[in-house]
NUGULO-934806 format. One record per residue (C-alpha): residue number from 1; residue in three letters; x, y, z. Coordinates in Angstrom, 3 decimals, padded with zeros to 6 digits. Last residue first. Layout:
num;residuo;x;y;z
NUM;ALA;X;Y;Z
...
This chain:
num;residuo;x;y;z
533;GLU;064.577;-033.260;-008.296
532;ASN;066.962;-034.949;-005.828
531;LEU;069.532;-032.179;-005.807
530;LYS;066.696;-029.708;-005.310
529;PHE;065.681;-031.483;-002.094
528;VAL;069.234;-031.348;-000.854
527;HIS;069.202;-027.572;-001.348
526;SER;065.868;-027.259;000.460
525;ASN;067.361;-028.649;003.679
524;PHE;064.672;-030.076;005.960
523;ILE;063.792;-033.347;004.215
522;ILE;061.012;-035.610;005.476
521;THR;061.512;-039.278;004.638
520;ASN;058.249;-040.734;003.436
519;ALA;059.944;-043.956;002.323
518;GLY;063.370;-044.465;003.871
517;TRP;066.510;-043.213;002.184
516;ARG;067.749;-044.598;-001.105
515;SER;070.971;-045.131;-003.021
514;ILE;073.283;-044.003;-000.246
513;ILE;077.013;-044.686;-000.546
512;LYS;079.077;-044.766;002.629
511;THR;081.650;-042.754;004.544
510;ASN;082.224;-043.402;008.233
509;THR;086.007;-043.863;008.154
508;ARG;086.605;-042.188;004.763
507;ILE;087.421;-038.840;006.437
506;ALA;090.466;-040.226;008.248
505;ALA;091.737;-042.061;005.145
504;SER;091.599;-038.881;003.083
503;LEU;088.979;-038.628;000.363
502;LYS;089.712;-039.445;-003.295
501;ASN;088.493;-043.032;-002.860
500;ILE;085.070;-041.710;-001.819
499;LYS;084.622;-039.951;-005.155
498;ASP;085.603;-043.105;-007.027
497;GLN;083.029;-044.977;-004.934
496;ALA;080.289;-042.572;-006.079
495;SER;081.297;-043.085;-009.708
494;GLN;081.268;-046.859;-009.123
493;PRO;077.815;-046.710;-007.527
492;ASN;076.186;-045.291;-010.679
491;ASP;074.617;-042.037;-011.840
490;PHE;076.186;-039.910;-009.125
489;TYR;074.726;-037.066;-007.056
488;GLU;076.331;-033.817;-006.043
487;ASP;077.024;-031.782;-002.898
486;VAL;078.798;-034.543;-000.977
485;LEU;076.518;-035.315;001.947
484;VAL;076.889;-034.541;005.661
483;ALA;074.231;-036.136;007.842
482;PHE;071.832;-035.325;010.653
481;THR;069.094;-037.690;011.833
480;MET;065.725;-037.242;013.541
479;GLY;063.955;-040.611;013.718
478;GLU;065.559;-043.573;011.977
477;LYS;062.534;-045.730;011.217
476;GLU;059.760;-043.159;011.333
475;ASN;061.557;-040.680;009.099
474;TRP;063.437;-037.459;009.635
473;TYR;066.081;-035.435;007.777
472;PRO;068.885;-032.939;008.379
471;PHE;071.471;-032.738;005.559
470;PHE;074.429;-030.332;005.819
469;VAL;075.816;-029.974;002.298
468;SER;079.261;-030.680;000.888
467;LYS;081.911;-029.286;-001.437
466;PRO;084.748;-031.781;-001.082
465;ILE;086.129;-032.610;002.382
464;LYS;089.300;-031.505;004.116
463;ARG;088.825;-027.993;002.733
462;LYS;089.640;-026.463;006.135
461;ASN;086.379;-024.532;006.039
460;SER;084.460;-027.621;004.899
459;ASN;086.012;-029.768;007.639
458;GLU;085.102;-027.219;010.305
457;LEU;081.574;-026.575;009.106
456;PHE;080.472;-030.163;008.473
455;PHE;082.028;-031.535;011.664
454;ARG;080.522;-028.631;013.597
453;TYR;077.089;-029.395;012.110
452;ILE;077.452;-033.105;012.956
451;ASN;078.355;-032.409;016.591
450;GLY;075.685;-029.751;017.110
449;MET;072.834;-031.752;015.556
448;ASP;073.491;-034.864;017.663
447;LYS;071.862;-037.927;016.094
446;GLY;074.628;-038.914;013.683
445;ASN;075.924;-038.874;010.132
444;GLU;079.182;-038.489;008.233
443;ILE;080.538;-038.524;004.670
442;GLN;077.402;-039.632;002.831
441;VAL;078.026;-040.025;-000.894
440;PHE;074.834;-039.966;-002.947
439;TYR;073.606;-042.303;-005.690
438;ARG;070.828;-041.721;-008.192
437;GLY;069.399;-044.484;-010.383
436;GLU;065.880;-044.334;-008.983
435;LYS;065.052;-040.980;-007.495
434;ILE;065.726;-040.705;-003.798
433;THR;062.586;-040.634;-001.693
432;LYS;060.587;-037.521;-000.952
431;VAL;058.577;-035.540;001.540
430;GLY;059.144;-031.824;001.373
429;THR;061.068;-028.783;002.499
428;PRO;060.191;-029.427;006.094
427;SER;060.290;-026.646;008.702
426;SER;061.122;-028.371;011.966
425;PRO;062.191;-025.598;014.287
424;PHE;065.843;-024.900;015.115
423;ASN;066.503;-024.035;018.750
422;LEU;069.437;-021.717;019.417
421;ILE;072.062;-021.827;022.166
420;THR;073.928;-018.541;022.598
419;GLY;077.639;-019.014;023.303
418;ALA;078.717;-016.249;020.937
417;LYS;076.149;-013.459;020.876
416;ILE;073.549;-013.343;018.119
415;LYS;072.521;-010.278;016.113
414;GLY;069.416;-010.823;013.987
413;SER;068.411;-007.150;014.147
412;GLU;065.190;-008.087;015.929
411;HIS;067.455;-009.403;018.665
410;ILE;067.563;-013.145;019.229
409;GLN;066.727;-014.221;022.807
408;GLN;063.142;-014.995;021.773
407;ASN;064.319;-018.096;019.969
406;ALA;061.451;-020.037;018.320
405;LEU;059.946;-016.834;016.934
404;MET;063.416;-015.851;015.665
403;VAL;063.730;-019.202;013.877
402;ALA;060.360;-018.704;012.192
401;GLN;061.178;-015.102;011.320
400;THR;064.326;-016.229;009.525
399;ILE;062.474;-019.047;007.732
398;LYS;059.852;-016.634;006.448
397;ILE;062.255;-013.810;005.601
396;GLY;064.462;-015.937;003.399
395;SER;067.588;-017.723;004.615
394;LYS;067.849;-020.803;002.411
393;GLY;069.412;-024.279;002.407
392;TYR;067.767;-024.992;005.775
391;ILE;070.869;-025.817;007.849
390;ASN;073.707;-024.197;005.904
389;GLN;071.784;-021.154;004.645
388;LEU;070.236;-020.713;008.094
387;ILE;073.673;-020.694;009.730
386;ASN;075.074;-018.218;007.206
385;TYR;072.248;-015.729;007.682
384;LEU;072.292;-016.066;011.475
383;THR;075.933;-015.041;011.540
382;GLU;078.898;-016.828;013.101
381;GLY;081.820;-014.696;014.314
380;GLN;082.261;-016.428;017.662
379;GLU;080.428;-019.755;017.926
378;ILE;076.697;-020.342;018.296
377;ARG;075.578;-023.401;020.266
376;LEU;073.120;-025.508;018.271
375;ARG;069.850;-027.196;019.176
374;GLY;067.712;-029.815;017.455
373;MET;065.155;-030.548;014.771
372;TYR;062.277;-028.994;016.662
371;GLU;058.554;-029.822;016.750
370;PRO;059.241;-033.557;016.627
369;MET;057.826;-035.858;013.905
368;LYS;054.607;-037.804;013.496
367;ILE;053.781;-040.039;010.571
366;ASP;050.228;-041.255;010.122
365;ASP;049.881;-044.917;009.158
364;VAL;049.304;-045.562;005.482
363;ASN;047.304;-043.717;002.828
362;ASN;050.142;-041.184;002.469
361;ASP;048.924;-038.257;004.525
360;VAL;051.985;-036.988;006.380
359;GLN;051.160;-035.599;009.776
358;LEU;053.189;-032.834;011.395
357;ILE;052.973;-032.401;015.143
356;ALA;053.902;-029.458;017.363
355;LEU;053.522;-027.019;014.487
354;ASP;055.898;-024.145;015.138
353;PRO;057.340;-024.226;011.605
352;ALA;054.915;-021.670;010.181
351;SER;055.320;-020.873;006.495
350;LEU;055.867;-024.525;005.656
349;THR;057.561;-025.270;002.335
348;ILE;056.003;-028.229;000.526
347;ALA;057.408;-030.317;-002.329
346;ASN;054.536;-032.519;-003.465
345;LYS;054.329;-036.270;-004.055
344;PRO;054.349;-037.115;-000.351
343;SER;051.050;-035.220;000.012
342;ILE;051.200;-033.170;003.136
341;SER;048.599;-032.809;005.854
340;ALA;048.796;-030.357;008.722
339;GLN;047.712;-030.836;012.317
338;PRO;045.982;-028.194;014.355
337;ILE;047.791;-026.596;017.292
336;SER;045.858;-026.378;020.540
335;ASN;048.308;-025.809;023.390
334;THR;050.907;-024.237;021.091
333;GLN;049.283;-020.819;021.160
332;ILE;052.160;-018.956;019.476
331;PRO;051.878;-020.780;016.179
330;ASN;048.225;-019.728;015.649
329;THR;046.507;-021.537;012.770
328;GLU;045.230;-020.353;009.398
327;ILE;044.161;-022.835;006.672
326;TYR;046.227;-023.281;003.495
325;GLU;045.668;-025.380;000.367
324;SER;048.974;-026.848;-000.962
323;ASN;047.550;-029.765;-003.011
322;HIS;046.596;-031.568;000.244
321;LYS;046.282;-029.057;003.014
320;ILE;048.899;-026.919;004.742
319;GLU;047.945;-025.186;007.951
318;ILE;049.378;-021.698;008.075
317;ALA;050.705;-019.547;010.894
316;GLN;048.949;-016.815;012.951
315;LYS;052.246;-014.908;012.953
314;TYR;052.604;-015.389;009.229
313;ALA;049.087;-014.185;008.480
312;ASN;049.730;-011.196;010.706
311;ASP;052.955;-010.446;008.816
310;ASN;051.114;-010.666;005.479
309;LYS;048.280;-008.423;006.691
308;TYR;050.763;-005.965;008.169
307;GLN;052.641;-005.890;004.862
306;LEU;049.384;-005.256;002.996
305;MET;048.551;-002.432;005.379
304;ALA;052.059;-001.034;005.032
303;ALA;051.793;-001.171;001.240
302;THR;048.561;000.834;001.386
301;ILE;050.214;003.303;003.757
300;LEU;053.223;003.492;001.426
299;ILE;051.060;004.229;-001.613
298;GLY;049.147;006.950;000.189
297;VAL;052.388;008.382;001.592
296;THR;053.827;008.519;-001.918
295;ILE;050.789;010.299;-003.384
294;LEU;050.730;012.794;-000.516
293;ILE;054.477;013.302;-000.827
292;LEU;054.260;013.897;-004.557
291;LEU;051.629;016.575;-003.971
290;SER;053.750;018.121;-001.234
289;VAL;056.760;018.160;-003.567
288;THR;054.875;020.107;-006.198
287;ALA;053.723;022.767;-003.732
286;TRP;057.051;022.523;-001.938
285;LYS;059.048;023.897;-004.803
284;ALA;062.360;022.671;-003.467
283;LYS;064.453;023.825;-000.558
282;MET;068.039;022.562;-000.574
281;PHE;068.639;019.037;000.840
280;LEU;070.736;017.543;-001.931
279;PRO;072.697;020.772;-002.321
278;LYS;073.985;020.620;001.280
277;ALA;073.045;023.598;003.441
276;MET;070.685;021.761;005.746
275;GLU;068.127;023.890;007.591
274;SER;065.398;023.264;004.992
273;ILE;065.790;019.504;005.436
272;SER;065.413;019.873;009.190
271;ASN;062.250;021.950;008.647
270;LYS;060.738;019.171;006.506
269;VAL;061.707;016.569;009.120
268;LEU;059.898;018.638;011.769
267;LEU;056.866;019.050;009.505
266;PHE;056.484;015.323;008.726
265;GLY;056.869;014.089;012.268
264;ALA;059.864;013.587;014.505
263;LYS;059.002;012.155;017.912
262;LYS;059.806;013.131;021.490
261;LYS;059.970;016.898;021.052
260;GLY;061.859;019.443;023.152
259;ARG;062.330;021.805;020.231
258;ILE;066.140;021.867;020.392
257;ILE;066.326;018.145;021.191
256;LEU;064.084;017.124;018.292
255;MET;065.977;019.482;015.943
254;LEU;069.259;017.809;016.888
253;ILE;067.711;014.397;016.202
252;VAL;066.438;015.654;012.824
251;GLN;069.902;016.880;011.868
250;HIS;071.402;013.479;012.682
249;CYS;068.595;011.811;010.726
248;LEU;069.562;013.886;007.695
247;SER;073.205;012.816;007.809
246;VAL;072.336;009.161;008.456
245;VAL;069.876;009.080;005.535
244;LYS;072.410;010.787;003.278
243;ARG;075.021;008.175;004.148
242;PRO;072.540;005.310;003.693
241;TYR;071.299;006.397;000.233
240;GLY;067.555;005.638;000.299
239;ARG;066.395;008.360;-002.083
238;THR;067.638;010.911;000.467
237;ALA;064.884;013.537;000.359
236;MET;062.063;011.188;-000.639
235;TYR;063.148;008.651;001.973
234;ILE;063.335;011.256;004.712
233;LEU;059.864;012.476;003.707
232;ALA;058.395;008.975;004.005
231;LEU;060.107;008.522;007.369
230;GLY;058.536;011.731;008.672
229;GLY;055.118;010.666;007.422
228;PHE;055.491;007.303;009.181
227;SER;056.445;009.071;012.381
226;PHE;060.061;009.046;013.480
225;LEU;061.677;008.406;016.860
224;SER;061.064;004.671;016.553
223;GLN;060.637;002.753;019.784
222;ALA;063.642;000.574;020.517
221;ILE;063.216;-003.128;021.216
220;GLU;066.316;-005.209;021.912
219;SER;067.973;-002.322;023.695
218;GLU;071.562;-001.176;023.513
217;ARG;070.212;002.360;023.142
216;ALA;072.612;003.170;020.308
215;ILE;072.095;-000.319;018.863
214;SER;068.304;000.046;018.871
213;ILE;068.473;003.523;017.303
212;ARG;070.780;002.179;014.578
211;TYR;068.364;-000.690;013.884
210;ASN;065.356;001.621;013.800
209;ILE;067.043;003.768;011.127
208;MET;068.137;000.713;009.130
207;ALA;064.659;-000.851;009.311
206;ARG;063.118;002.360;007.944
205;MET;065.693;002.443;005.142
204;GLN;065.013;-001.220;004.339
203;TRP;061.297;-000.530;004.133
202;PHE;061.804;002.502;001.898
201;ASN;064.213;000.823;-000.527
200;LEU;067.920;001.053;000.140
199;PRO;070.351;002.501;-002.388
198;LYS;072.258;000.063;-004.623
197;LEU;075.508;-001.836;-004.215
196;TYR;076.858;-003.509;-007.348
195;TYR;078.813;-006.749;-006.898
194;LEU;081.624;-008.347;-008.882
193;PHE;083.087;-011.649;-007.679
192;ASN;085.980;-013.577;-009.261
191;VAL;087.378;-010.720;-011.330
190;ARG;090.142;-012.122;-013.538
189;ASP;088.434;-011.319;-016.837
188;SER;088.107;-007.727;-015.609
187;LEU;091.909;-007.455;-015.443
186;ASN;092.835;-008.581;-018.973
185;ASN;089.705;-006.824;-020.209
184;HIS;091.004;-003.447;-019.101
183;LYS;088.734;-000.820;-020.670
182;LYS;085.593;-002.479;-019.288
181;LEU;087.124;-002.442;-015.814
180;THR;087.676;001.298;-016.028
179;ALA;084.074;001.852;-017.112
178;LYS;082.858;000.026;-013.981
177;PHE;085.258;002.098;-011.890
176;GLU;083.015;005.095;-012.636
175;LYS;080.485;003.543;-010.220
174;GLN;082.507;004.241;-007.094
173;ALA;084.992;001.698;-005.806
172;PHE;085.632;-000.948;-003.173
171;ILE;088.419;-003.255;-004.376
170;ILE;089.133;-006.603;-002.715
169;ILE;092.416;-008.365;-003.502
168;GLN;093.400;-011.798;-002.161
167;LEU;097.105;-012.440;-002.585
166;LEU;098.556;-015.949;-002.870
165;LYS;095.983;-017.155;-005.390
164;SER;094.981;-020.808;-005.125
163;ASN;095.425;-024.437;-006.125
162;ASN;098.487;-024.798;-008.351
161;THR;100.158;-022.006;-006.390
160;GLU;099.735;-018.345;-007.152
159;TYR;101.436;-015.016;-007.791
158;ASN;099.844;-014.193;-011.144
157;LEU;097.206;-012.154;-009.322
156;PHE;099.946;-009.718;-008.302
155;GLU;100.556;-009.086;-012.009
154;ARG;096.960;-007.904;-012.414
153;LEU;097.463;-005.589;-009.445
152;VAL;100.535;-004.149;-011.181
151;GLU;098.456;-003.566;-014.320
150;LEU;095.917;-001.708;-012.220
149;CYS;098.807;000.439;-010.985
148;ALA;099.489;001.623;-014.541
147;GLU;095.815;002.541;-014.921
146;PRO;095.915;004.806;-011.886
145;ILE;093.724;003.672;-008.921
144;LYS;091.361;006.495;-007.965
143;GLN;088.183;004.507;-008.731
142;GLY;089.291;002.090;-006.000
141;GLU;088.242;004.472;-003.234
140;ASP;088.982;001.688;-000.726
139;ILE;091.538;-001.036;-001.480
138;ILE;091.610;-004.210;000.605
137;LEU;094.734;-006.391;000.328
136;VAL;094.158;-009.803;001.902
135;ILE;096.819;-012.339;002.872
134;ILE;095.551;-015.803;003.816
133;LYS;098.078;-017.628;005.995
132;GLU;099.397;-021.133;005.374
131;GLU;102.739;-020.351;007.116
130;ASP;104.958;-021.884;004.413
129;VAL;102.574;-021.447;001.487
128;GLY;100.722;-018.170;002.036
127;LYS;103.158;-016.361;004.299
126;SER;106.405;-017.373;002.620
125;PHE;104.939;-017.315;-000.881
124;LEU;103.451;-013.874;-000.239
123;TYR;106.753;-012.510;001.083
122;ASN;108.657;-013.887;-001.883
121;LYS;106.185;-012.237;-004.275
120;ILE;106.396;-008.891;-002.463
119;SER;110.188;-008.905;-002.529
118;GLU;110.168;-009.950;-006.194
117;LYS;107.794;-007.120;-007.052
116;LEU;110.040;-004.620;-005.280
115;HIS;113.105;-005.930;-007.116
114;TRP;111.358;-005.599;-010.485
113;GLU;110.097;-002.097;-009.712
112;GLY;113.560;-000.710;-009.071
111;GLN;115.238;-000.384;-005.699
110;GLN;116.038;003.144;-004.542
109;SER;113.893;002.864;-001.444
108;ASP;116.022;-000.143;-000.480
107;PHE;114.107;-003.124;000.834
106;ASP;114.210;-004.825;004.219
105;LYS;110.952;-003.421;005.536
104;ILE;108.283;-005.761;004.187
103;GLY;105.386;-005.377;006.610
102;LEU;102.607;-006.030;004.110
101;LEU;101.620;-002.371;004.217
100;LEU;105.256;-001.356;003.652
99;ALA;105.462;-003.513;000.524
98;VAL;102.126;-002.165;-000.733
97;THR;103.367;001.406;-000.272
96;GLN;106.645;000.694;-002.066
95;LEU;104.786;-000.928;-004.960
94;PHE;102.454;002.066;-005.313
93;GLU;105.326;004.562;-005.199
92;GLN;107.155;002.667;-007.939
91;THR;103.919;002.407;-009.926
90;SER;103.868;006.194;-010.062
89;ALA;101.943;009.235;-008.803
88;PHE;099.671;007.161;-006.614
87;ALA;095.950;007.764;-006.055
86;PRO;095.322;004.548;-004.063
85;ASP;093.859;006.284;-000.992
84;LEU;092.615;004.006;001.787
83;LEU;094.792;000.896;001.451
82;LEU;093.748;-001.641;004.090
81;HIS;095.813;-004.739;004.899
80;THR;094.156;-007.915;006.207
79;GLU;095.865;-011.061;007.532
78;ILE;093.580;-014.068;007.720
77;GLU;094.840;-016.928;009.858
76;PRO;094.067;-020.341;008.394
75;SER;091.423;-022.145;010.452
74;ASP;092.095;-024.260;013.571
73;ALA;091.789;-021.366;016.025
72;ALA;088.652;-020.079;014.365
71;THR;089.031;-016.647;012.802
70;PHE;087.107;-013.677;014.139
69;SER;089.396;-010.921;012.822
68;PHE;088.043;-011.553;009.323
67;ASN;084.626;-010.355;010.466
66;GLN;086.102;-007.032;011.586
65;ILE;087.780;-006.544;008.207
64;LEU;084.455;-007.216;006.496
63;LYS;082.681;-004.767;008.780
62;ARG;085.227;-002.094;007.911
61;CYS;084.663;-002.625;004.174
60;LEU;080.896;-002.613;004.599
59;THR;081.213;000.726;006.393
58;THR;083.303;002.032;003.490
57;LYS;080.927;000.748;000.808
56;GLY;077.732;002.003;002.440
55;THR;075.728;003.397;-000.500
54;GLY;076.946;006.953;000.142
53;VAL;078.628;007.672;-003.186
52;ASP;077.495;005.164;-005.804
51;GLY;078.475;001.536;-005.543
50;ILE;080.947;-000.969;-006.914
49;VAL;082.321;-003.987;-005.034
48;VAL;085.184;-005.866;-006.714
47;ASN;086.820;-009.230;-005.983
46;LEU;090.216;-010.455;-007.202
45;GLY;091.918;-013.668;-006.044
44;ARG;089.847;-016.807;-005.335
43;ARG;091.546;-017.764;-002.082
42;LEU;088.658;-020.014;-000.900
41;ARG;088.590;-018.101;002.391
40;VAL;088.694;-014.844;000.475
39;ALA;085.886;-015.755;-001.905
38;LEU;083.712;-017.021;000.957
37;GLU;084.193;-013.836;002.944
36;LEU;083.404;-011.729;-000.111
35;MET;080.275;-013.756;-000.880
34;GLN;079.028;-013.507;002.694
33;LEU;079.605;-009.771;002.909
32;CYS;077.919;-009.089;-000.446
31;THR;074.909;-011.219;000.396
30;THR;074.485;-009.492;003.757
29;HIS;074.815;-006.053;002.179
28;GLN;072.251;-006.940;-000.509
27;PRO;069.760;-008.416;001.972
26;SER;070.121;-005.393;004.274
25;GLN;072.800;-005.728;006.904
24;PHE;072.522;-002.517;008.851
23;LEU;076.104;-001.537;009.613
22;PHE;076.056;000.219;012.973
21;GLU;078.601;-002.046;014.674
20;PRO;080.952;-001.639;011.711
19;GLU;081.393;002.073;012.536
18;PRO;082.020;004.075;009.349
17;SER;081.972;007.514;011.026
16;ASN;079.056;009.800;010.103
15;SER;077.451;009.258;013.501
14;PHE;073.715;008.684;013.505
13;PRO;073.048;006.755;016.699
12;GLU;075.496;008.633;018.949
11;LYS;076.124;006.510;021.995
10;LYS;074.334;005.513;025.173
9;PHE;071.089;007.068;023.954
8;ASN;068.475;008.185;026.469
7;LEU;067.156;011.055;024.314
6;ILE;069.026;013.670;026.368
5;HIS;072.067;011.378;026.341
4;TYR;072.392;012.077;022.601
3;TYR;073.568;015.634;023.171
2;GLU;076.670;014.615;025.066
1;MET;076.707;015.833;028.672
């Protein structure tokens, strides 16, 4: 029997292998993944992720490759190639390796660099232009790339059409690569997206540990194996570096089994640290450390109490008064939900979207809208983060928790299975009319949230429409409506018409210019609201 079965795990929760399933998507990891995916799908060329040892670069890399494998049938196929160790002795060796990775076999090993580059270029043109595939070269341990090979990568970026790069390059590297980029301005100037990964903070580390335990148990709710004091000590010992956290937690789990314990407290974690031979976890002067721990635990307990207070306030919801004054309500007890007033002059973000009725106080008849905007079936590879960004224009903790409250089938981790149908609560950004003199281009609209959202997503991914925004709104006259707007406004109708004229005939079918939407229209996408400010 594997050791982890003793604690009712179905798999090892703290393996040191870079398993994509165990990647805890903290805000920075989620942002990085989304930006990399977007850059690749838009064929932007070179992207770089820099992070210290143990910040999760390799696991992020594997997760990215996994995400690319979920490509919609009508989207360009993404072909990924992973280069693990770029420490080449010569550019000739580097070019040969890249050619083999891409599947180019009809070249002579004695061919010079020029012939190898031509073979690679021809291959990229064939795949990228003729077959419309997206070819991605992912390089791990990028700090090992010799300077001469960096020049070759720069040359690869010259292989392009009028619209896009033929080879998408993503480099994951340690922090010394930052100095390398500074030395090569001709390469750094071509970086489309540069991101620095940092260690986790305490709350993110705690969430990561609980997330891995939940996945290993394949349970939506997994009781933590660590006391608060134990977690505080883990954070002090690891400083929030994911790899070090996983390594220490593995030792703690072994110690739990050996001692027949059910939960790891402060002393057990301390003994696990003492047992580890790695320099990071060597014994320190515990008199000093204990003092620091007491101070840290005091701060963390205070923070925890404040966090609990904030979470409790969220769970009890908020009634919004005129001029943004709040009164508590309870979103779970929907039998007796108070009404909220909103001044049409103010931009309001609701903290609790489970209000059954929203009234708009505008000195005319009260306006009532539905509790939910609509429903959406989740497709393979879609993430909650991306969906919320598209629908609400943001994906902060409040809106995420609101959607999770409205959909109990979502795991605490935010994982959603394909085929799941989600409800999207009405969380208005504000009440507004279009400013005088502004014109918008509406590409499509309708009453079915799923149909309009799929139109928006599929046509955006295939670049059949210009940069657009999904626009849910409600007013008394039209009711709940979903539209797709071009992501800009125009100062006159002719400029808007010029934009429409550039669209394909098929897309222009339902296109029209909007110069105003109904008075007291309630907007649900914060990005649209900002466009109208």
